[in-house]
N, C-alpha and C positions, 0 to 999 in steps of 0.2 A: 460414409461414417466419418465423424471427426477424428483427427489423427490422435488426439489425446485419449478418446475413448478406445481406439484401436490398441494404442500403447498399453493402457491399463488392461485390456482384455488379454494381451499378449502376455503381460506380467503375471496376471491371475492364472492363466493357463499353465505357465511354469511353476505354479506353486508359490510363487513369492509373497503374494498377498495374503495367503491363506496359512502361512507358516504359524504353528502354534508356539508361544513362548511361555510355557508354564513356569512360575516360580522365578521368573527374571527380575532382578532389581535393576530397572531401566536406567536409574541415574548412575549406578555404579558401572554398569556395562557401557553406557554411553560415553562417560568420562574415560574409561579404559580404552575403547576403540578411538576415541577422539586423539588421544595421546599417541597410540600406536601407528595412527595413520597420518599424524600431522595434519588434523582436520580443524576447521573453525567453523562454529555454529552461529549464524547471524539470524536473529528473530525480530519480526515486527511487533510492534506494541499490541497488535490485534491477536497475536497467538494466545493460547490456552497458558494459564498462570505457570504450570509446570514446565512448559517449554522456555518461557521467559526466564524463569529462575536458572535453568541449566545453560543457557545461551552464554557465549563468549561476549556478545554485544547485542543489545536490544536498542532499536531506534526506529525513526520515521523513515520514509522512502529516501530522503536525501542522505541522511546519516548513514544508512545501509549502503547506498550507492558509493559514498566516500570510503566506508569500510572496505567494501569489495574491491575497490580500485587500488587499495594500498597493502592488501593482506599479503603475508608471505607463506600462507599455508598451502599445502599441496591440494587439499579438498576443501571446498566450500559447501557447507550444508545450509541451505537457505530455508529456514522455516518461515515460510511467507506464502505467496502466491506465485503463479507461474511467470508473470512478467517480471517480478522481482528477481527470480532465479535466472531468467533470460537476460536481464540486464547485467548481473554478475558475470555470467558466460561471455557477454560481448566485452565486458571490461577485462576478463581473464581468459583469452581463448585457449591458452594452453593448460589451464587447470581444469580439474574435474569439479563440477558444480551439481550437486544433488538436491532434489526437492522431495521431502517425504511422501507426498501424495501427488502424482502427476495431474490429477484432475482438480487440483486446487487453483482454480481459474479466478477471473475478476468480471463482475457484471458490467463494470465501466469500459474496460478493454474490449469486452464482446460488443459493446454498443457502437463500435467503430470498425467495421469491417474494411480491410485493406483495399479491396477492389473498389468499394463505394467511396472510400475516402480519396483514392487516386482520381476518380472521375470528378469529385467536388473539388479537389485541388486544381486539376486541369481547366475548370471552368473559371478560375481566378489566377491567372498567372503572374499578376502583379503583386499577389500577397506572399509575405513570408509566412512560414508555418511555425507555430509554437505549440507543441503538445506536452500535455500533462504525462508524467512518467507512467501513469496507470494505462499503459497501451501496450500493443504487441511489437515486437522487433521490426515488423513490416511498417507499421505506422511510424515508428522512430526514424526508419530509413527514409520516409517521405518528408521528413521535417528539417527545419533549419536549427531550431533550438528545442531542447527537452526542458522541463521545469518540474519542480514539485510545489506543493502548496507553501513551503517554506521560503522558496526563493522566486515564485512566480512573478511577483511584483517587480522585484529587483531586475529580473531579466527582460520583462516587457518594457520597463522604463530605460533599459540600455539600448533599446532600438528607437531610431529617430521617430518623432511624432507623426511625420508625414508618411512614414512607411505603413502601408495597411498590412493587417495581420489576420491570418485564420488561426483560432484557438481551438484546439480539440483535446480530447474527446468530451469533456465534462461542460455542459452549458451553465450549470449553477456555479461552478468556480469561475468560469468565463464571464458571466454576468457580474459576478462580485468584483472581478478585476477590472472590468470595463468601468464600473462605478469608482473603484479606488484610483485608477490611473487616469480617468477622463478620455479613454480611447473609445473607439466604436469597433472593436474586433469582430469578425465574422465568426459565429460560433457553430461548431458542429453540435448536432442535437443528440449528445449523449449524456447518461447520468449513472450514479452509484446507487444501486438499489438500497444499500444500507443507509445512505444519507438522505434518501427520500421516503424512508419508512416511518419518520418521526410524525406523530400526531399533534397538531397544534392545539386542538380542543383538550386533549389529555395534559399537554404541556401547560396550559393555562391553568388548569385545574391543580396540577401540581405545584405550580408557583403559587396559587392562592393558599395552598396548605403549607407552603415555605416561603412567605414573603421576604425572608432575610436572606434567601439563596441568591446567588448571581448566576444567570443563565450564560453559558459560554458555548460556543460551537464552532465546527469545522466549516470551512466555506464551501465544501461540496453540498453543504446543506441548502434547501429551497429558500428563495428570497424572503418569503414571508416569515420563516423562522430566523433568519439572519437579522431581520429588523428589531426583533425582541431580545437579541443577544446583546449582552453588555461587553463581551469580548468575542472576537472572531479570529481564529488563528489555526495553524497547522497542528498536527498532533504533538510535536515538540513544542510548539508555541503554547498549546493548551496546557501542557505539563508545566512549562515554566511559569505560566501566568497563575496557576493554582499555588505554586510553591512560593511564589514572591508576593502574593496578594495577602492583605490583611484579613480579607473576608474568611469566614470560618465554614461556610456552606456553598456548594455549587451544584447546579443541574448542568449535566454535561451532554451536549448533543454531538456525538460521534460514536464510532463503533465501540461497544461495551468493553472490549479487551484493553482498551487504555486505563480503565478503572483499578487494575491490579497495580500497575505502576504508580499510578496517582495516589492511590491509598498508601502504598509502601513509603512514598516520599513525605506524605502528609498525614501521619497517623492522628493528628489533632484535628483534623478537618472532616467535615461530612461531605461525601461525593455521592450524587444521586444521579443515575442514568436517566436521561430523557426518554419519555415513554414512546414506545413504537405504536402504530396504527393497529396492527394485528397483536392478538394476546399469544404470548410465547413464555417459555420457561423463566425468563428473568424481567418480563415487561420492558425490555429495552431493544435496541436495534444491534443485531449481531450479524457478521459476516458468516455465512455458512461455509464459503470456501476457506476462509481463514481458519475456521474451526476444524476442517478436515483433517490437518496434521495433528498427530497424536504422539505420545511417548513411544508407543510400539513402533509406529511407522518411522519415527526419527531413529530408533535403535536399528531397525531392519534395513534402513536405507544406508546407514553408516556401516553396517555389518557386510551387505552384499553390494555396496556402492551402486545402487540403483533406487529410484529412476536416475538417469544421467541426462542432464540438459544439453542439448547440442543446438547451435545456431549456424546455419551455413556460411561459409566464409565470406562470400560476396556480400550477403545481407549484413553480416556483422561489421565489415568494413564501412558500409554506408551508415548503419545505425549508430555506430560509435561516435561519429563526427558531432551530431548534435548533443549527445551526452558529454562528450569531453568539453563542448562549449559551456554547458551548464556548470560542470564542475570547476572550470576556470574562473566563471563568474561567481561562484559560491565560496571562494576561498577567503 
């Protein structure tokens, strides 16, 4: 059985996940616990609105890694997914790092099993390895550089052109970066289910209904969608573009959680989520893993200081090297 499943089963058997919390004011209690325990709440833009509102810092993967690296809090509560909390632990081995739901994983990270990737790397010993931060600690430990969508181009361009590169795990981001940099990086065949869920047919119909809208997209999206996007950028890049643009209407092709912050910053602009292939509650593309964290789970994890993220010392020592290289190049 998967270790995360076992861990959650054990927590459930202890009663932690089944605790009733009647008449709790989660905002009030979370703020109180945060102060008592000298805790900081870091949240990704893809979290539910309530969590984004109560977080000390909301950001994309790069900004959150930077915040985790410099925090003086005793406890880091990472409202995101497992690889993000794991990265925070690698950067803060002596601090307690909590994740509200231990099963909040990542389809992209799951698409790159460490044993398979190690074998792939072994076949190409002359290649340096650049990995997207959306991967496990084991994959980071096999890498020379880690990157995010915010700094991937900069990091790749810092490597001599003649040096062959393996890029993992996202084939869509890797393909986009090959076109942007003129490289021919060897790509691992992984992908994010959220960014492959958009429907081109529905997007075209939506654009016909809103011809004054600007299509903007995250580079994890498929190549055919990126071809119709007027702007392509990281999560923070998309937010900044909408904020600085004179345009008043945008169709946004990334996880729908970004719409909260985007609307908060641009109350005078119309923000429309790009449509997903499947019908769902919001006709958009949502990460089910990101939405596993709730206010109740955030409260309980702070109260009980569980689930607690741990990374083996030797693994952490290897994984931190490419992360630190990324942070040094991102200053």
